[in-house]
C-alpha positions as CSV (number, residue, x, y, z in Angstrom):
1,M,5.5,45.4,63.4
2,I,2.3,46.0,61.5
3,K,0.8,42.7,62.7
4,S,1.8,43.0,66.3
5,G,2.0,46.7,67.0
6,C,4.8,47.2,69.5
7,Q,4.8,44.1,71.6
8,W,8.1,44.1,73.4
9,R,8.9,40.5,72.8
10,M,8.3,40.9,69.0
11,L,10.7,43.8,68.3
12,P,12.8,43.4,65.1
13,K,15.9,41.2,65.5
14,D,18.2,44.2,64.9
15,F,17.0,45.8,68.2
16,P,18.7,45.1,71.5
17,P,16.9,42.5,73.8
18,Y,13.3,43.6,74.5
19,S,14.0,43.8,78.2
20,M,16.7,46.4,77.6
21,V,14.5,48.4,75.2
22,H,11.5,48.3,77.6
23,S,13.7,49.4,80.5
24,F,15.0,52.3,78.5
25,Y,11.5,53.3,77.5
26,R,10.2,53.0,81.1
27,R,13.0,55.1,82.5
28,C,12.5,57.8,79.9
29,R,8.7,57.8,80.5
30,I,9.1,58.1,84.3
31,K,11.6,61.0,83.9
32,G,9.3,62.8,81.5
33,V,11.7,62.5,78.5
34,W,8.9,61.6,76.0
35,E,6.8,64.5,77.1
36,K,9.7,66.9,76.5
37,V,10.5,65.3,73.1
38,M,6.9,65.7,72.0
39,H,6.9,69.3,73.2
40,E,10.1,70.1,71.2
41,L,8.7,68.4,68.1
42,V,5.5,70.5,68.2
43,K,7.6,73.7,68.8
44,T,10.0,72.9,65.9
45,S,7.1,72.1,63.6
46,R,5.3,75.4,64.5
47,I,8.4,77.4,63.9
48,K,8.9,75.7,60.6
49,Y,5.4,76.9,59.5
50,E,6.0,80.4,60.9
51,R,3.7,80.0,63.8
52,S,4.1,80.9,67.5
53,E,6.1,78.3,69.4
54,N,3.2,77.9,71.9
55,P,-0.3,77.4,70.5
56,S,-2.9,79.5,72.2
57,Y,-5.5,76.8,71.7
58,S,-5.9,73.4,70.1
59,I,-7.7,72.5,66.8
60,I,-9.0,69.0,66.2
61,H,-8.7,68.1,62.6
62,K,-10.2,65.0,61.0
63,V,-8.5,63.6,58.0
64,L,-10.9,62.0,55.6
65,K,-10.2,58.7,54.0
66,P,-10.0,58.9,50.2
67,Q,-13.5,57.3,49.8
68,E,-15.0,59.7,52.3
69,S,-13.6,62.8,50.5
70,Q,-15.1,61.6,47.2
71,K,-18.6,61.3,48.7
72,K,-18.7,65.0,49.7
């Protein structure tokens, strides 16, 4: 997985056939399932950290690599 990313034909052997996995992914994407899942994950995370469920604006945060943080 690290080498190939997520190429459908190179899924691990314990997954169903790639055509079935791709079909499931595609149907979920078209129906908006992934968008809903991401929205719920953000909402759950915000509640966990005692924040409002719906952010009023976005913050872009850059995570420094260990060598970058030592330079500063």
